[in-house]
C-alpha positions as CSV (number, residue, x, y, z in Angstrom):
1,M,89.4,160.2,118.6
2,V,87.9,157.0,119.9
3,H,84.8,155.0,118.9
4,I,82.3,152.8,120.6
5,R,80.4,149.9,119.0
6,D,76.8,148.6,119.3
7,V,75.1,151.6,121.0
8,W,71.3,151.6,121.6
9,I,69.8,155.0,120.8
10,N,66.4,156.6,121.5
11,W,66.3,159.7,119.4
12,F,64.3,162.8,120.5
13,E,64.0,165.1,117.5
14,G,63.9,168.9,117.5
15,E,64.4,169.2,121.3
16,E,66.2,172.4,122.2
17,N,66.0,171.6,126.0
18,G,68.0,168.8,127.4
19,Y,65.3,167.9,129.9
20,N,63.1,166.6,127.0
21,V,65.8,164.2,126.0
22,C,64.7,161.4,128.3
23,E,67.1,159.4,130.5
24,F,67.2,155.6,129.9
25,F,64.9,154.8,132.8
26,E,62.2,157.0,131.2
27,W,62.3,155.2,127.8
28,R,59.0,153.6,126.8
29,K,58.2,150.4,125.1
30,D,56.8,152.2,122.1
31,D,59.8,154.5,121.7
32,K,61.7,153.8,118.5
33,I,65.0,152.4,119.7
34,E,67.8,152.1,117.1
35,L,71.2,150.4,117.0
36,L,74.3,152.4,116.0
37,D,76.9,150.0,114.8
38,Q,79.8,152.4,115.5
39,V,79.9,156.0,116.9
40,V,82.8,158.4,117.2
41,I,83.3,160.0,120.7
42,V,84.1,163.7,121.0
43,K,85.4,165.1,124.2
44,V,84.3,168.8,124.6
45,T,84.3,171.5,127.2
46,S,81.4,171.6,129.7
47,K,80.3,174.9,128.1
48,L,80.1,173.4,124.7
49,F,78.4,170.3,126.0
50,D,75.7,172.5,127.6
51,Y,75.4,174.4,124.3
52,I,74.8,171.2,122.3
53,E,72.4,169.7,124.9
54,N,70.3,172.8,125.4
55,N,70.2,174.4,121.9
56,L,69.3,173.8,118.3
57,A,71.9,176.2,117.2
58,E,74.7,175.6,114.6
59,L,77.5,173.3,115.7
60,P,81.2,174.3,115.2
61,E,82.3,173.6,111.7
62,E,85.5,172.1,112.9
63,L,83.6,169.6,115.1
64,L,81.4,168.6,112.1
65,N,84.5,168.1,110.0
66,D,86.1,165.9,112.7
67,V,83.1,163.6,113.0
68,H,82.1,163.5,109.3
69,Q,81.1,160.0,108.2
70,Q,82.8,158.3,111.2
71,S,79.6,156.8,112.6
72,F,77.4,154.0,111.2
73,Q,73.9,152.8,111.8
74,R,72.8,149.1,111.7
75,K,69.5,148.7,109.9
76,N,68.1,145.5,108.3
77,N,71.6,143.9,108.4
78,Q,72.9,146.9,106.5
79,R,75.7,149.2,107.7
80,I,74.7,152.8,106.8
81,Q,77.2,155.6,107.1
82,L,75.9,158.8,108.8
83,D,77.2,162.2,107.9
84,Y,77.3,163.9,111.3
85,C,76.6,161.6,114.1
86,F,78.6,161.5,117.3
87,I,78.6,161.1,121.1
88,A,79.6,164.2,123.0
89,T,81.0,164.1,126.5
90,D,82.6,166.6,128.9
91,G,84.0,163.8,131.1
92,K,80.9,163.9,133.3
93,K,77.8,163.8,131.0
94,V,77.1,161.9,127.8
95,L,74.9,162.7,124.8
96,A,74.4,161.2,121.4
97,V,73.8,163.6,118.5
98,D,72.8,163.3,114.9
99,T,72.3,166.3,112.6
100,L,70.6,164.4,109.8
101,G,73.1,166.0,107.5
102,Y,72.5,169.5,108.7
103,Q,74.6,171.7,111.0
104,T,72.4,171.6,114.0
105,P,71.8,168.9,116.6
106,I,68.4,167.8,115.3
107,R,68.3,164.4,117.1
108,K,69.6,163.8,120.6
109,S,69.6,160.7,122.8
110,R,70.8,159.6,126.2
111,L,72.6,156.2,126.5
112,M,72.0,153.1,128.5
113,P,73.9,153.5,131.9
114,R,76.5,150.8,131.1
115,Q,77.2,152.4,127.7
116,E,77.5,155.9,129.3
117,E,80.1,154.4,131.7
118,L,82.0,152.9,128.8
119,V,82.0,156.3,126.9
120,L,83.5,158.0,130.0
121,E,86.1,155.2,130.3
122,L,87.1,155.4,126.7
123,S,87.3,159.2,126.7
124,M,89.1,159.4,130.1
125,N,92.6,160.0,128.5
126,E,91.3,162.1,125.6
127,Y,91.9,165.8,125.6
128,K,88.9,168.2,125.6
129,K,89.0,169.9,122.3
130,N,88.1,173.6,122.6
131,Y,85.9,174.1,119.5
132,Y,85.1,177.8,118.8
133,V,81.5,178.9,118.9
134,E,80.9,182.6,118.3
135,Y,77.8,183.1,120.5
136,I,78.4,180.4,123.1
137,D,78.5,183.0,126.0
138,L,75.2,184.6,125.1
139,P,72.4,183.6,127.6
140,R,69.6,181.4,126.4
141,E,66.2,183.1,126.1
142,Y,63.4,181.0,127.5
143,H,59.7,181.5,127.2
144,I,56.5,179.8,128.2
145,L,56.6,177.3,125.3
146,S,60.2,176.5,126.0
147,P,60.5,176.8,129.8
148,E,63.8,177.2,131.7
149,P,65.2,173.9,133.1
150,E,64.5,174.8,136.8
151,L,60.7,174.8,136.0
152,M,61.0,171.1,134.9
153,S,63.5,170.1,137.6
154,G,62.6,166.9,139.4
155,L,59.7,166.0,137.2
156,I,59.2,162.6,135.4
157,R,58.6,162.4,131.7
158,K,54.8,162.3,131.9
159,E,54.8,165.3,134.4
160,R,57.0,167.3,132.1
161,Q,54.8,166.6,129.1
162,L,51.6,167.5,130.9
163,K,53.2,170.7,132.3
164,Q,54.2,171.8,128.9
165,L,50.6,171.1,127.8
166,L,49.4,173.3,130.7
167,F,51.8,176.1,129.6
168,M,50.5,175.8,126.0
169,V,47.0,176.3,127.3
170,L,48.1,179.3,129.4
171,D,49.8,180.8,126.4
172,Q,46.6,180.4,124.4
173,L,44.7,182.0,127.3
174,H,47.1,184.9,127.2
175,S,46.3,185.5,123.5
176,T,42.6,185.9,124.2
177,N,43.0,189.0,126.4
178,N,39.8,187.9,128.1
179,V,39.9,189.2,131.7
180,A,36.8,187.4,132.9
181,E,38.2,184.0,131.7
182,V,41.6,184.5,133.2
183,R,40.1,185.6,136.5
184,Y,37.9,182.5,136.4
185,W,40.9,180.1,136.0
186,Y,42.9,182.0,138.6
187,T,40.0,181.6,141.0
188,E,39.8,177.9,140.2
189,W,43.5,177.6,141.2
190,A,43.3,179.9,144.3
191,P,39.6,180.1,145.4
192,N,40.7,181.7,148.8
193,H,41.9,184.7,146.8
194,Y,38.6,185.3,145.0
195,E,38.1,188.9,146.1
196,R,41.6,190.0,145.3
197,I,41.6,188.3,141.9
198,Q,38.3,190.1,140.9
199,T,40.2,193.5,141.3
200,M,43.0,192.5,138.9
201,N,43.3,193.5,135.3
202,F,44.0,190.9,132.7
203,E,47.8,191.1,132.8
204,E,47.9,191.0,136.6
205,A,45.6,188.0,136.8
206,W,47.4,186.1,134.1
207,Q,50.9,186.8,135.4
208,G,49.7,185.9,139.0
209,L,48.3,182.6,137.8
210,F,51.4,181.7,135.8
211,N,53.8,182.6,138.6
212,E,51.9,180.3,141.0
213,L,51.8,177.4,138.4
214,K,55.3,177.6,137.0
215,F,57.1,175.7,139.8
216,G,56.6,172.0,140.5
217,W,53.9,169.6,139.6
218,T,51.1,168.5,141.9
219,T,47.7,166.9,141.8
220,F,46.3,170.5,141.7
221,H,48.3,171.3,138.6
222,Y,47.0,168.0,137.0
223,Q,43.4,168.8,137.9
224,L,43.6,172.4,136.6
225,C,45.2,171.2,133.3
226,E,42.5,168.6,132.9
227,R,39.7,171.2,133.3
228,M,41.4,173.8,131.1
229,V,41.8,171.5,128.1
230,K,38.2,170.4,128.1
231,G,36.2,171.8,125.1
232,Q,39.4,172.6,123.2
233,P,39.8,169.7,120.6
234,F,43.5,170.3,119.9
235,F,44.5,170.3,123.6
236,E,42.1,167.5,124.4
237,K,43.9,165.3,121.8
238,L,47.3,166.1,123.3
239,W,45.9,165.3,126.8
240,E,44.6,161.9,125.6
241,L,47.9,161.2,123.7
242,Q,50.0,161.8,126.8
243,H,47.9,159.4,128.8
244,A,47.9,156.8,126.1
245,E,51.7,157.0,125.8
246,S,52.4,156.8,129.5
247,V,50.5,153.5,130.0
248,K,52.3,151.7,127.1
């Protein structure tokens, strides 16, 4: 196993979906960037890489044993040993992982482009180790609060965050079971379909609205989200927070 020195890291914590672990060009000035003094590189199969990138499930015990205390963080001129921190690559993609001492990939980070290239170069002649994971072939179950990757494809960081906020509002709307309210918001989105929407029951209207909103992100998505969060303090706060972060 090989190591890399002086790696800049931007940890995203508790993210089960890889699209929320932002690429370097999406890092913000107020993100907490850390320096890893030394990190072990693990070359894995593409299937296991996807499992690590898009899950918060337990990592193979053999992998954890291989990387145990082989990585170090540089903090205040101190070299701190990390229990289970490593960089995973399948020879094409690269992801830094830290379990914070647990068995799941709690923190994940992309790397700077030059350091990604260096990882790929260093691991080029390494063999992919076929770590065993019992449930690796089971399909992931996605839901409105953890959308499938294709619904976030092509969106920038701010758009992804606002879209997830919109999905949170839609999920809250679904819990109300208020047919008049869901018809109102569906009509706001598709005013030309007013008459048809008024004949729908709650589930038909909600599902119709969700199906039309779930792909892409446009100014119409943005405007609807802005209107839907108004008057709901928790969602308003998240809306303001996303805008504050995006301008820093």
